[in-house]
C-alpha positions, 0 to 999 in steps of 0.5 A: 595970555592964558596959563594952562596946565599940562595933562599931568599937572591936571591929573595930579591936581585932581588926585590931590583934591579928590583925596584930601577933600573927598576920600579922607573925610569919607574915611573919617566918617566911616571910622566915626561910625565904626567906633560909635557902633563898637561903643554901642555894642560894648555898652549895650546902647539900643538907641543909636546914641553913640553914633549921633554923639560922635558925629555931632560933637567930634565929627563936625568939629573935626571937619571944621578944623580940617577944612579950614586948615586944608583949604587955607594952605596953598599947594 
């Protein structure tokens, strides 16, 4: 026998995973980009280095940690 979700359970599951696996990381990427841009403006970097450093070092490490914890826990 197949155990099916109700319509409400399905919608709640889609909202949960849509936020935690798509929207939240997207918001973090926008925040990293904004902080990198502010640092470039304050220190007058013209090379685009701050955004690259933030995304490469901080962003990738954060996302590995986030997805490891988020996908590892059971809802």
